[in-house]
MILUM-561627 format. One line per 2 residues: for each residue x, y, z of N, C-alpha, C, CB. Coordinates in steps of 0.2 Angstrom, whole numbers, plus 2048, in hexadecimal, padded with zeros to 3 digits. Glycine has a CB too. Layout:
# residues N
X:Y:Z:X:Y:Z:X:Y:Z:X:Y:Z  ...
# end
This chain:
# residues 353
71D:4A1:54B:718:4A0:551:71B:4A4:557:717:499:553  717:4A8:55A:718:4AB:560:715:4A8:566:717:4B3:560
718:4AA:56C:715:4A7:572:70E:4A9:573:719:4A8:578  709:4A5:574:702:4A7:574:701:4AB:57B:6FD:4A1:574
6FD:4B1:57A:6FB:4B5:580:6F8:4B1:585:6F7:4BB:57E  6F4:4AC:583:6F0:4A8:588:6F3:4A1:58A:6E9:4A6:586
6FA:4A1:589:6FD:49B:58A:6FC:499:592:705:49B:589  6FC:493:594:6FA:491:59B:6FF:495:5A0:6FA:48A:59C
705:494:59E:70A:497:5A3:70B:49E:5A3:711:494:5A2  707:4A2:59F:706:4A9:59F:701:4AB:5A4:705:4AC:598
6FD:4A7:5A7:6F7:4A8:5AB:6F9:4A8:5B2:6F1:4A4:5A9  6F7:4AD:5B6:6F7:4AC:5BE:6F1:4A8:5C0:6F7:4B3:5C1
6F1:4A6:5C6:6EC:4A2:5C9:6E5:4A5:5C8:6ED:4A0:5D0  6E4:4AC:5CA:6DE:4AF:5CA:6DC:4B0:5C2:6DF:4B6:5CC
6E1:4B1:5BE:6DF:4B1:5B7:6DC:4AA:5B4:6E5:4B3:5B2  6DF:4A5:5B6:6DD:49E:5B4:6D6:49D:5B7:6E2:499:5B6
6D5:49F:5BD:6CF:49E:5C0:6C9:4A1:5BC:6CF:4A0:5C8  6CB:4A7:5BA:6C6:4AB:5B6:6C5:4A8:5B0:6C9:4B2:5B6
6CA:4A6:5AC:6C9:4A2:5A6:6C5:49C:5A7:6D0:4A1:5A3  6C6:498:5AC:6C2:492:5AD:6BB:493:5AE:6C5:48E:5B2
6BA:498:5B2:6B3:49A:5B4:6AF:49C:5AD:6B2:49F:5B9  6B2:4A0:5A9:6AF:4A2:5A3:6AE:49C:59E:6B4:4A7:59F
6B2:497:59F:6B1:491:59B:6AC:48C:59E:6B8:48D:59A  6A9:48D:5A4:6A5:489:5A7:6A8:484:5AB:6A0:486:5A2
6AE:484:5AD:6B2:47F:5B1:6B2:482:5B8:6B9:47E:5AE  6B3:47D:5BD:6B3:47F:5C4:6BA:483:5C5:6B3:479:5C9
6B9:488:5CA:6BF:48C:5CB:6C5:488:5CE:6BD:492:5D0  6C3:483:5D2:6C9:480:5D6:6CE:47C:5D1:6C6:47B:5DB
6CC:47B:5CB:6D0:477:5C6:6D6:47B:5C5:6CC:476:5C0  6D6:482:5C6:6DC:486:5C5:6E1:485:5CA:6DA:48E:5C5
6DF:483:5D0:6E4:482:5D5:6E8:47B:5D3:6E1:481:5DC  6E4:476:5D1:6E7:470:5CF:6EC:471:5C9:6E1:46B:5CC
6EA:475:5C4:6EF:476:5BF:6F5:479:5C1:6EB:47A:5B9  6F5:47E:5C6:6FB:481:5C8:6FF:47D:5CC:6F9:487:5CC
6FC:478:5D0:700:473:5D3:704:46F:5CE:6FC:46F:5D8  700:46D:5C9:704:469:5C4:70A:46D:5C1:6FF:466:5BF
709:473:5BF:70E:477:5BC:714:478:5C0:70B:47E:5BA  713:47B:5C6:718:47D:5CA:71A:479:5D0:716:484:5CD
716:475:5D3:718:470:5D8:71B:469:5D5:713:46F:5DD  717:467:5D0:718:460:5CD:71C:461:5C7:712:45C:5CC
71D:467:5C4:720:469:5BE:71E:464:5B8:728:468:5BF  718:464:5B7:715:460:5B1:718:463:5AB:70D:460:5B2
719:45F:5A6:71C:461:5A0:717:461:59A:722:45D:59E  711:45F:59C:70C:45F:597:705:45E:59A:70D:459:591
700:45F:597:6F9:45E:59A:6F8:457:59B:6F4:461:595  6FB:453:597:6FA:44B:598:6FC:449:59F:6FD:447:593
701:44D:5A2:703:44B:5A9:6FE:44D:5AE:70A:44E:5AA  6F9:451:5AD:6F5:454:5B2:6EF:44F:5B3:6F2:45B:5B0
6F1:449:5B6:6EC:443:5B6:6E6:444:5BA:6F0:43D:5B8  6E6:449:5BF:6DF:449:5C3:6DB:44E:5BF:6E1:44C:5CA
6DC:451:5B9:6D8:455:5B5:6D4:450:5B1:6DB:45A:5B2  6CD:451:5B0:6C9:44D:5AB:6CC:44E:5A4:6C2:450:5AB
6CC:449:5A0:6CE:449:599:6CB:44E:595:6CD:442:596  6C5:44F:596:6C1:455:592:6C4:45B:594:6BA:454:594
6C6:45D:59A:6C9:463:59C:6D0:464:599:6C9:464:5A4  6D4:45E:599:6DA:45F:597:6DA:460:58F:6DE:458:598
6D5:45D:58C:6D4:45F:585:6D2:466:584:6CF:45A:582  6CE:469:588:6CC:470:588:6D2:474:589:6C7:472:58D
6D7:473:58E:6DD:476:58F:6E1:477:588:6E1:474:595  6E2:471:585:6E6:471:57F:6E3:476:57A:6E6:469:57C
6DD:476:579:6DA:47B:575:6DA:482:577:6D3:479:573  6DA:483:57D:6D9:48A:580:6DF:48D:582:6D4:48A:585
6E4:489:585:6EA:48C:588:6F0:488:586:6E9:48B:590  6F3:48A:581:6F9:487:57E:6FF:486:584:6FD:48A:578
702:480:584:707:47F:589:70E:481:587:706:477:58B  711:485:58A:718:488:588:71D:484:58B:718:48F:58A
722:481:587:728:47E:58A:72E:481:587:728:476:589  733:482:58B:73A:484:588:73E:47E:586:73E:488:58D
740:47E:580:744:478:57D:74B:479:57F:743:477:576  74E:475:582:756:475:584:75A:474:57E:757:470:58A
75E:478:57C:762:477:576:769:475:578:762:47E:572  76C:478:57D:773:477:57F:774:479:586:777:47B:57A
778:475:58A:77A:476:590:782:476:591:777:471:596  785:47C:593:78C:47C:594:78E:47C:59C:78F:482:591
792:478:59E:794:477:5A5:79B:47A:5A6:793:470:5A8  79C:47E:5AB:7A2:481:5AC:7A6:47D:5B1:7A1:489:5AF
7AD:47F:5B1:7B1:47B:5B6:7AF:47D:5BD:7B8:47D:5B5  7AC:483:5BE:7AB:485:5C5:7A3:483:5C6:7AC:48D:5C6
7A0:47F:5C2:799:47D:5C2:794:482:5C0:798:47B:5CA  796:488:5BE:791:48C:5BB:78F:488:5B4:794:493:5B9
788:489:5B3:785:486:5AD:782:48B:5A9:781:480:5AF  782:48A:5A2:77E:48F:59E:77A:48B:59A:783:493:59A
773:48D:599:76E:48A:596:76C:48E:590:768:488:59A  76B:48B:58A:768:48E:584:762:48B:583:76D:48D:57E
75C:48F:582:756:48C:581:753:48F:57B:751:48E:587  74F:48B:577:74B:48D:571:744:48E:574:74B:488:56C
741:494:572:73A:496:573:735:493:56E:739:49D:574  72F:493:56F:72A:491:56A:72A:494:563:723:492:56D
72D:49A:563:72E:49D:55C:734:49C:559:72C:4A4:55C  739:498:55C:73F:496:55A:745:49B:55C:73F:497:553
743:4A0:560:748:4A5:563:74C:4A1:568:745:4AB:565  752:4A4:569:757:4A1:56E:758:4A6:574:75D:49F:56B
758:4A3:57A:75A:4A7:580:75F:4A3:584:753:4A9:584  761:4A6:589:766:4A3:58E:764:4A4:595:76D:4A6:58D
766:49F:599:766:4A0:5A0:76D:49D:5A3:760:49C:5A3  76F:4A0:5A9:775:49D:5AC:773:49B:5B3:77A:4A3:5AC
776:496:5B5:775:493:5BC:77C:494:5BF:773:48C:5BC  77C:498:5C5:783:499:5C8:782:496:5CF:784:4A1:5C9
788:492:5D1:788:48F:5D7:788:494:5DD:78D:48A:5D8  789:491:5E3:789:495:5E9:78F:49A:5E8:78A:491:5EF
78E:4A1:5EA:793:4A6:5E8:792:4AB:5ED:793:4A8:5E1  796:4AC:5F3:795:4B1:5F8:796:4B8:5F5:79A:4B0:5FD
79A:4B8:5EF:79C:4BF:5ED:796:4C2:5E8:7A2:4BE:5E8  791:4BD:5E7:78C:4C0:5E2:787:4C4:5E6:788:4BA:5DF
783:4C1:5EA:77E:4C5:5EE:77D:4C3:5F5:777:4C5:5EA  782:4C4:5F9:782:4C2:600:786:4BC:601:77A:4C0:601
785:4B9:607:78A:4B4:609:787:4AD:60A:78D:4B6:610  781:4AC:607:77E:4A6:608:782:4A0:604:776:4A6:605
784:49B:608:788:496:605:784:491:601:78C:492:60A  77E:491:601:77A:48C:5FE:776:48F:5F8:775:488:602
778:495:5F6:774:499:5F1:775:496:5EA:776:4A0:5F1  770:495:5E6:770:493:5DF:76D:498:5DB:76D:48C:5DE
770:49C:5D7:76D:4A2:5D4:76D:4A0:5CD:772:4A8:5D5  767:4A2:5CA:766:4A2:5C3:765:4A9:5C0:75F:49E:5C1
769:4AA:5BB:768:4B0:5B7:764:4AF:5B1:76F:4B3:5B4  75E:4B3:5B1:759:4B1:5AC:758:4B7:5A7:752:4B0:5B0
756:4B5:5A1:755:4BA:59B:74E:4BD:59C:757:4B7:595  74D:4C3:599:746:4C6:599:744:4C8:592:746:4CB:59D
749:4C8:58D:748:4CA:586:74C:4C5:581:74A:4D1:585  74A:4C5:57B:74E:4C2:576:752:4C7:573:74A:4BE:570
759:4C7:574:75D:4CD:572:75C:4D3:577:75C:4CF:56B  75F:4D9:575:75E:4DE:579:75F:4E5:575:763:4DE:57F
75B:4EA:577:75B:4F0:573:75F:4F5:576:754:4F3:573  763:4F4:57B:766:4F9:57F:76E:4FA:57D:766:4F8:586
770:4F5:57A:777:4F6:577:77D:4F7:57B:776:4FB:572  77D:4F5:581:783:4F6:585:789:4F3:581:782:4F2:58C
78E:4F7:581:794:4F5:57C:798:4EF:57E:798:4FB:57C  797:4ED:584:79B:4E7:587:797:4E1:587:79E:4E9:58E
791:4E1:584:78D:4DB:585:78B:4D8:57F:786:4DE:589  78A:4D1:57F:789:4CD:579:781:4CD:577:78B:4C6:579
77D:4CF:57C:776:4CE:57C:773:4D2:576:772:4D0:582  775:4D8:575:773:4DD:570:776:4DD:56A:773:4E4:573
77B:4D9:569:77F:4D9:563:77B:4D8:55C:785:4D5:563  776:4D3:55D:771:4D2:558:76B:4D5:558:770:4CA:557
76A:4DA:55C:764:4DE:55D:75F:4DB:561:761:4DF:556  759:4DF:562:754:4DD:566:74E:4D9:562:750:4E3:56A
74C:4D3:564:746:4D0:560:740:4D1:563:748:4C8:560  73F:4CF:56A:738:4D0:56D:739:4CF:575:733:4CB:56A
734:4D0:578:734:4CF:57F:732:4C8:581:72E:4D4:583  734:4C5:586:732:4BE:588:72B:4BF:58C:737:4BB:58D
727:4BA:58B:721:4B9:58F:722:4B7:596:71C:4B5:58C  71E:4B8:59B:71E:4B6:5A1:720:4AE:5A2:718:4B7:5A6
71D:4AB:59D:71E:4A3:59D:725:4A2:59B:719:4A0:598  728:4A5:596:72E:4A4:594:734:4A6:599:730:4A8:58E
732:4AB:59D:736:4AE:5A3:736:4A9:5A8:734:4B5:5A5  731:4A7:5AB:730:4A2:5B1:732:49B:5AE:729:4A2:5B3
731:49A:5A8:733:493:5A6:73A:491:5A6:731:492:59F  73F:497:5A6:746:496:5A6:748:493:5AD:74A:49C:5A5
744:495:5B2:746:493:5B9:744:48B:5B9:741:497:5BE  73E:489:5B7:73C:482:5B8:741:47E:5B3:735:481:5B6
742:480:5AD:746:47C:5A9:74D:47B:5AC:746:47F:5A2  750:480:5AE:757:480:5B1:757:47B:5B7:75A:487:5B3
752:47C:5BB:752:477:5C1:751:470:5BF:74C:479:5C6  74D:46F:5BA:74C:468:5B7:753:465:5B4:747:468:5B2
756:469:5B0:75C:467:5AC:762:466:5B1:75E:46C:5A7  763:46B:5B6:769:46B:5BA:768:466:5C0:76A:472:5BD
762:465:5C2:760:461:5C8:762:465:5CF:765:45B:5C8  762:46B:5CE:764:470:5D4:75D:473:5D6:769:475:5D2
75D:475:5DC:757:479:5DF:75A:480:5DF:755:476:5E6  757:484:5DB:759:48B:5DA:755:48F:5DF:758:48E:5D3
759:493:5E3:756:498:5E8:758:49F:5E8:758:495:5EF  75A:4A1:5E2:75C:4A8:5E1:75B:4AA:5D9:763:4AA:5E3
758:4AF:5D7:757:4B1:5D0:75A:4B8:5CF:750:4B1:5CE  75E:4B9:5CA:760:4C0:5C8:75E:4C0:5C1:768:4C1:5C9
759:4C5:5BF:758:4C7:5B8:75D:4CB:5B5:751:4CA:5B8  762:4C8:5B2:768:4CC:5AF:76A:4C7:5AA:76D:4CD:5B5
766:4C3:5A6:768:4C0:5A0:768:4C4:59A:764:4B9:5A0  765:4C1:595:764:4C5:58F:75E:4CA:590:763:4C1:589
75F:4D0:58D:75A:4D5:58E:75A:4DA:594:754:4D2:58D  756:4DF:593:755:4E4:599:74F:4E2:59C:755:4EB:596
74F:4E0:5A2:749:4DE:5A6:744:4E3:5A6:74B:4DB:5AD  746:4E9:5A8:741:4EE:5A9:73E:4F1:5A3:744:4F4:5AD
740:4EF:59D:73D:4F1:597:738:4EC:595:742:4F1:591  737:4E7:599:732:4E2:598:72E:4E1:59E:735:4DB:596
72C:4E7:5A1:72A:4E7:5A8:723:4E3:5A9:728:4EF:5A9  71E:4E4:5A5:718:4E0:5A7:719:4D8:5A7:712:4E1:5A2
71D:4D6:5A2:71E:4CE:5A2:723:4CC:5A7:721:4CC:59B  727:4D1:5A9:72C:4CF:5AE:728:4CF:5B5:731:4D5:5AF
724:4D3:5B6:720:4D3:5BD:71C:4CE:5BD:71D:4DA:5BE  718:4CC:5B8:714:4C6:5B8:718:4BF:5B9:710:4C5:5B1
71E:4BF:5B6:722:4B9:5B7:724:4B9:5BE:729:4B9:5B3  726:4BF:5C1:728:4BF:5C8:722:4BD:5CD:72A:4C6:5CA
71C:4BF:5CB:716:4BD:5CF:715:4B5:5CF:710:4C0:5CC  716:4B2:5C9:716:4AB:5C8:71C:4A7:5CC:717:4A9:5C1
722:4AA:5CC:727:4A7:5D0:726:4A8:5D7:72E:4AB:5CE  724:4AE:5D9:723:4AF:5E0:71D:4AC:5E4:723:4B7:5E1
718:4AB:5E0:711:4A9:5E4:711:4A2:5E7:70C:4AA:5DF  70D:4A1:5EC:70D:49B:5EF:70A:496:5EA:708:49B:5F5
705:498:5E5:703:493:5E0:707:492:5DB:6FC:496:5DE  70D:496:5DA:712:495:5D5:718:492:5D7:714:49C:5D2
71E:495:5D6:724:492:5D8:726:493:5DF:72A:494:5D4  724:498:5E2:724:499:5E9:72B:49C:5EC:723:493:5ED
72E:49F:5E7:735:4A2:5EA:734:4A9:5EC:73A:4A2:5E4  737:4AB:5F2:736:4B1:5F6:738:4B7:5F2:739:4B1:5FC
735:4BD:5F2:737:4C2:5EE:73E:4C5:5F0:732:4C8:5EF  740:4C4:5F6:747:4C6:5F8:74C:4C2:5F5:747:4C6:600
74A:4BD:5F2:74F:4B8:5EE:74F:4BA:5E6:74E:4B1:5EF  74C:4BF:5E5:74B:4C1:5DE:74E:4C8:5DD:744:4C1:5DB
753:4C9:5D8:756:4CF:5D6:755:4D1:5CF:75E:4CF:5D8  753:4D7:5CE:753:4DA:5C7:759:4DE:5C6:74C:4DE:5C6
75C:4DD:5C0:762:4E1:5BE:760:4E5:5B8:768:4DC:5BD  761:4EB:5B9:75F:4F0:5B3:765:4F4:5B1:75A:4F4:5B5
765:4F6:5AB:76B:4FA:5A8:769:502:5AA:76B:4FA:5A1  764:503:5AD:762:50A:5B0:75C:50D:5AD:768:50E:5AF
757:50A:5AC:751:50D:5AA:74D:510:5B0:74C:508:5A7  74F:517:5B1:74D:51B:5B6:745:51A:5B8:74F:522:5B6
741:51C:5B3:73A:51B:5B4:737:515:5B7:736:51D:5AE  73A:50F:5B4:738:509:5B6:73A:507:5BD:73A:503:5B1
740:50A:5BF:743:509:5C5:73E:50C:5CA:74A:50C:5C6  73B:512:5C9:736:515:5CD:730:511:5CD:735:51C:5CB
72E:50E:5C7:728:50A:5C7:729:503:5CB:726:508:5C0  72F:500:5CB:730:4FA:5CF:730:4FC:5D6:737:4F8:5CD
732:502:5D8:732:504:5DF:72A:504:5E2:735:50B:5E0  725:505:5DE:71F:505:5E0:71C:4FE:5E0:71A:509:5DB
71F:4F9:5DE:71D:4F2:5DF:71D:4F0:5E6:720:4ED:5DA  718:4EC:5E8:719:4EA:5EF:71E:4E4:5F1:712:4E7:5F1
720:4E0:5EC:724:4DB:5EE:72B:4DE:5EF:725:4D6:5E8  72F:4DB:5F4:735:4DD:5F6:73B:4DA:5F2:737:4DB:5FD
73A:4DB:5EB:73F:4D9:5E6:746:4DD:5E7:73C:4DA:5DF  74B:4DA:5E6:752:4DE:5E6:753:4E1:5DF:757:4D9:5E8
757:4E6:5E0:759:4EA:5DA:760:4EA:5D9:756:4F1:5DA  763:4E9:5D3:76A:4EA:5D1:76A:4EF:5CB:76E:4E3:5D0
76F:4F3:5CB:770:4F8:5C6:776:4F6:5C2:770:4FF:5C8  776:4F5:5BB:77C:4F4:5B7:77F:4FB:5B6:77A:4F1:5B1
783:4FD:5BA:786:504:5BA:78C:505:5B5:788:506:5C1  791:501:5B7:797:500:5B2:79B:507:5B1:795:4FD:5AC
799:50C:5B3:79C:513:5B2:799:518:5B7:79B:515:5AB  79D:51B:5BB:79B:520:5C0:79B:527:5BE:79F:51F:5C6
79C:529:5B8:79B:52F:5B5:798:52E:5AF:7A2:533:5B4  794:534:5AC:791:533:5A6:796:532:5A0:78D:53A:5A5
79C:535:5A1:7A1:535:59B:7A3:52D:59A:7A7:539:59D  7A4:52A:5A0:7A6:523:5A0:7A0:51E:59E:7A9:521:5A6
79B:51F:5A1:795:51B:5A0:792:51B:599:78F:51C:5A5  792:521:596:790:522:58F:794:51E:58A:78F:529:58D
79A:51D:58B:79F:519:587:79C:512:586:7A6:519:589  799:50F:58B:798:508:58B:790:507:58B:79B:505:590
78C:50C:58E:785:50B:58F:781:510:58C:784:50A:596  77E:50F:586:77A:515:583:774:517:587:778:512:57C
772:513:58B:76C:515:58F:76D:51B:593:76A:50F:594  774:51C:595:776:522:599:774:528:596:77D:521:59B
773:529:58F:771:52F:58C:76A:531:58D:772:52E:584  766:52C:58E:75F:52D:590:75E:52E:597:75A:527:58D
761:52A:59B:761:52A:5A2:768:52B:5A5:75D:524:5A5  76A:531:5A6:771:532:5A8:772:530:5B0:773:539:5A7
778:530:5B2:779:52E:5B9:775:532:5BE:780:52E:5BB  774:538:5BD:770:53C:5C2:769:53A:5C2:770:544:5C0
766:538:5BD:75F:536:5BD:75F:52F:5BF:75C:536:5B5  764:52B:5BE:764:524:5C1:765:524:5C8:76A:520:5BD
769:528:5CB:76A:529:5D2:764:52B:5D5:770:52D:5D4  760:530:5D3:75A:532:5D5:755:52C:5D6:757:538:5D1
754:528:5D1:750:522:5D1:752:51D:5D6:750:51F:5CA  758:51C:5D7:75B:518:5DC:759:51A:5E3:762:517:5DB
75A:520:5E4:758:523:5EA:750:522:5EC:75A:52B:5EB  74C:523:5E7:745:522:5E7:744:51B:5E9:741:525:5E1
747:517:5E6:746:50F:5E7:748:50E:5EE:74A:50B:5E2  74E:510:5F1:750:50E:5F7:74B:511:5FD:757:510:5F9
748:517:5FB:744:51A:600:73D:516:600:742:521:5FD  73B:514:5FB:735:510:5FB:736:508:5FE:732:50F:5F4
73C:505:5FC:73D:4FE:5FD:741:4FD:604:740:4FB:5F7  745:502:606:749:501:60B:74E:4FC:60A:745:500:612
750:4FB:604:755:4F6:602:75B:4F9:5FF:752:4F1:5FD  761:4F5:600:767:4F7:5FD:768:4F5:5F6:76D:4F4:602
769:4F9:5F1:76A:4F8:5EA:771:4F5:5E9:768:4FE:5E6  771:4F1:5E4:778:4EF:5E2:77A:4F2:5DC:778:4E7:5E2
780:4F5:5DB:782:4F8:5D5:787:4F2:5D2:786:4FE:5D6  785:4F0:5CC:78A:4EB:5C8:78F:4F0:5C4:786:4E7:5C3
795:4EE:5C5:79A:4F2:5C1:79F:4ED:5BE:79E:4F6:5C6  79F:4EC:5B7:7A3:4E8:5B3:7AA:4EC:5B2:7A0:4E6:5AD
7AF:4E9:5B4:7B6:4EC:5B4:7B8:4EB:5AD:7BB:4EA:5B9  7B9:4F0:5A9:7BC:4F0:5A2:7C2:4F3:5A1:7B7:4F3:59D
7C7:4F0:59F:7CE:4F3:59E:7CE:4F9:59A:7D3:4EE:59B  7D1:4FE:59E:7D2:505:59A:7CC:509:599:7D5:504:594
7C6:507:59C:7C0:50A:59B:7BD:50D:5A2:7BB:506:598  7BD:509:5A7:7BA:50B:5AD:7BD:508:5B3:7B2:509:5AD
7C3:506:5B2:7C7:502:5B7:7CC:506:5BB:7CA:4FC:5B4  7CD:50C:5BA:7D2:510:5BD:7D0:512:5C4:7D3:517:5B9
7D5:513:5C9:7D3:515:5D0:7CF:51B:5D0:7D9:515:5D4  7CF:520:5CB:7CB:526:5CB:7C4:524:5CA:7CE:52B:5C6
7C3:51F:5C6:7BC:51C:5C5:7B9:519:5CB:7BC:517:5BF  7BE:516:5CF:7BB:513:5D5:7B9:518:5DA:7C1:50E:5D8
7BD:51E:5DA:7BB:523:5DF:7B4:526:5DD:7C0:528:5DF  7B3:527:5D6:7AD:529:5D4:7A7:524:5D6:7AD:52A:5CC
7A8:51E:5D5:7A3:519:5D7:7A2:519:5DE:7A6:512:5D5  7A7:51A:5E2:7A6:51A:5E9:7A1:51F:5EC:7AD:51B:5ED
7A2:525:5E8:79E:52B:5EA:796:529:5E9:7A0:531:5E6  795:526:5E3:78E:524:5E2:78B:51F:5E6:78D:522:5DA
790:51A:5E8:78E:514:5EC:78C:517:5F3:793:50F:5EC  790:51B:5F6:78F:51E:5FC:789:522:5FC:795:521:5FF
788:526:5F7:782:52B:5F7:77B:527:5F7:783:52F:5F0  77B:522:5F3:775:51E:5F2:774:519:5F8:775:51A:5EC
77A:517:5FC:779:512:601:779:50B:5FE:774:513:605  77D:50A:5F8:77C:504:5F4:782:500:5F6:77C:505:5ED
782:4FA:5F3:789:4F6:5F3:78A:4F5:5EC:787:4EF:5F7  791:4F3:5EB:793:4F2:5E4:796:4EB:5E3:798:4F7:5E2
794:4E8:5DD:797:4E2:5DB:79B:4E3:5D5:791:4DD:5DA  7A2:4E2:5D5:7A6:4E3:5D0:7A7:4DC:5CC:7AD:4E6:5D2
7A7:4DD:5C6:7A8:4D7:5C2:7AD:4D8:5BC:7A1:4D4:5BF  7B3:4D4:5BC:7B7:4D5:5B7:7B4:4D3:5B0:7BE:4D1:5B8
7B5:4D7:5AB:7B2:4D6:5A4:7B3:4CF:5A2:7B5:4DB:59F  7AD:4CC:59F:7AD:4C5:59D:7AE:4C6:595:7A7:4C1:59F
7B3:4C4:592:7B4:4C5:58B:7AE:4C2:586:7BB:4C1:589  7AD:4C7:582:7A7:4C5:57D:7AB:4C5:576:7A2:4CA:57D
7AA:4BF:572:7AD:4BE:56C:7AA:4C4:567:7AB:4B7:569  7AE:4C7:564:7AC:4CD:55F:7AD:4D4:562:7A5:4CB:55D
7AE:4D4:568:7AF:4DA:56C:7B6:4DB:56E:7AA:4DB:572  7B9:4E1:56E:7C0:4E2:570:7C1:4E4:577:7C2:4E8:56C
7BC:4E4:57B:7BE:4E6:582:7C2:4E0:586:7B7:4E7:586  7C5:4E2:58B:7C9:4DD:58F:7C8:4DE:596:7D1:4DE:58D
7C9:4D9:59A:7C9:4DA:5A1:7D0:4DC:5A4:7C7:4D3:5A5  7D0:4E1:5A9:7D6:4E3:5AC:7D9:4DD:5B0:7D5:4E9:5B1
7E0:4DE:5B1:7E3:4D8:5B4:7E1:4D9:5BC:7EB:4D9:5B4  7E3:4D4:5C0:7E1:4D3:5C7:7E4:4D9:5CB:7E2:4CD:5CA
7EA:4DB:5C9:7ED:4E0:5CE:7E9:4E7:5CD:7F4:4E2:5CC  7E6:4E8:5C7:7E2:4EE:5C5:7DB:4ED:5C9:7E2:4F0:5BE
7D9:4E7:5C8:7D2:4E6:5CC:7D3:4E7:5D3:7D0:4DF:5CA  7D9:4E5:5D6:7DA:4E5:5DD:7DA:4ED:5DF:7E0:4E2:5DF
7DE:4F1:5DB:7DF:4F8:5DD:7D8:4FB:5DC:7E3:4FB:5D7  7D4:4FA:5D8:7CD:4FC:5D7:7C9:4FB:5DE:7C9:4FA:5D1
7C9:4F4:5E0:7C6:4F2:5E6:7C8:4F6:5EC:7C6:4EB:5E7  7CF:4F7:5EC:7D2:4FA:5F2:7CF:501:5F3:7D9:4FB:5F1
7CE:505:5EE:7CB:50C:5EE:7C4:50B:5F1:7CA:50F:5E7  7C0:506:5EF:7B9:505:5F2:7B9:504:5F9:7B5:500:5EE
7BE:4FF:5FB:7BE:4FD:602:7C1:503:606:7C3:4F7:603  7C5:507:604:7C8:50C:608:7C2:512:609:7CE:510:605
7BD:512:604:7B8:516:605:7B2:513:609:7B5:518:5FE  7B3:50E:60C:7AE:50A:610:7A8:508:60C:7AC:50F:616
7A9:507:606:7A3:504:602:7A2:4FD:603:7A4:506:5FA  79C:4FA:603:79B:4F3:603:79C:4F1:5FC:794:4F1:605
7A2:4ED:5FA:7A4:4EB:5F4:7A6:4E4:5F3:7A9:4F0:5F1  7A4:4E1:5EE:7A7:4DA:5ED:7A9:4DA:5E6:7A2:4D4:5EE
7AE:4D5:5E4:7B0:4D4:5DD:7AE:4CC:5DB:7B7:4D5:5DC  7AB:4CB:5D6:7AA:4C4:5D4:7AE:4C2:5CE:7A2:4C4:5D2
7B2:4BD:5CF:7B6:4BB:5CA:7B5:4B4:5C7:7BE:4BB:5CC  7B6:4B3:5C1:7B6:4AC:5BD:7B0:4A8:5BF:7BC:4A9:5C0
7AA:4AA:5BF:7A4:4A6:5BF:7A1:4A5:5B7:79E:4A9:5C3  7A3:4A0:5B4:7A1:49E:5AE:7A5:4A1:5A8:79A:4A0:5AD
7AB:4A4:5AA:7AF:4A7:5A5:7B1:4A2:59F:7B5:4AA:5A8  7B1:49C:5A1:7B4:497:59C:7AE:494:598:7B7:491:5A0
7A8:496:599:7A2:494:595:79E:499:592:79D:48F:599  7A2:49F:591:79E:4A5:58D:798:4A7:591:79D:4A3:586
798:4A8:598:792:4A9:59B:790:4B0:59B:794:4A7:5A2  794:4B4:598:791:4BB:597:78B:4BB:593:796:4C0:594
786:4C0:595:77F:4C0:592:780:4C0:58A:77B:4C6:594  77C:4BB:587:77B:4BA:580:780:4B7:57C:77B:4C1:57E
786:4B5:57F:78B:4B2:57B:78A:4AB:578:792:4B1:580  787:4A7:57C:785:4A0:57A:780:4A0:574:783:49B:580
77B:4A5:575:776:4A5:570:779:4A8:56A:770:4AA:572  77D:4AD:56A:780:4B0:564:785:4AA:561:784:4B6:566
789:4A7:564:78D:4A2:561:789:49C:55E:791:49E:567  783:49A:561:77F:495:55E:77B:498:557:779:493:563
779:49E:557:776:4A1:552:77B:4A2:54C:773:4A8:553  781:4A3:54D:786:4A4:548:789:49E:545:78C:4A8:54B
787:498:547:789:492:545:785:490:53E:788:48C:54A
# end
């Protein structure tokens, strides 16, 4: 079974209004349904008690109701939590809830960030990442993307106020479903989270970065850079062969021209690969050229891979080069390291059992 195209949570308010009118139902019922879904968080049609029984029966027949099944929750010592969900077709995906963290995206002390998946598996094969080790299966629907937010809020009891699309999969490779999910998350009739609290993290799909720049919403953009020269980046990110750093930088400049926003470069520090001070100098040149900021992340070990994180003295030396170059740079350490929080690890461990 695959997720139905006409699943209720895949419809925007205008789309549901149009469907209801075609079925001979009053348009205003769509607003009632959306309030049940996103304000009251109804878990089935039976909970929508102000809808006539006949209409609820019609919904059951016409618009399947999608729910993500919680399989497992791991809680970290630092209160980071990882959630494993089963989708309607049996596929597994992950979401991670990160507590307040000034080093992540700004200095908001009350920020609760969810990292959300956009695909089952990944086709881009970054050499340090667990998401693509078992290949790519399919894109997530808008319902499955937005559903992670609501299920994690329900399970954690936390009010989430920040989203980063950087879980399993390449978000910009699922562009239509991603943008519809963002519409659901951002709209007043939906979850109602402001666009400036939503970040898309991409491995560097230059054409889609330009496409994103044309979208009216003020969504934030993060680039998984991880190497500041083609020689270094191609060792760990195959996407660089199709979109080398020059093409990626051009797309980033186009984005900042359109959006007037500062891009974040994500840079995972991997021992002996990209953690030398000369690499930091190369990174500083790109950061300053684009007018970006950089978020350094010591490598999170993935079972089955041989990469290692550099020791803290080497991390500090790398950061010193960035600071002396007057780059806006932070380093994020030990968020979820004890619960296999790197993308795809929990799913892979579960599948191998």
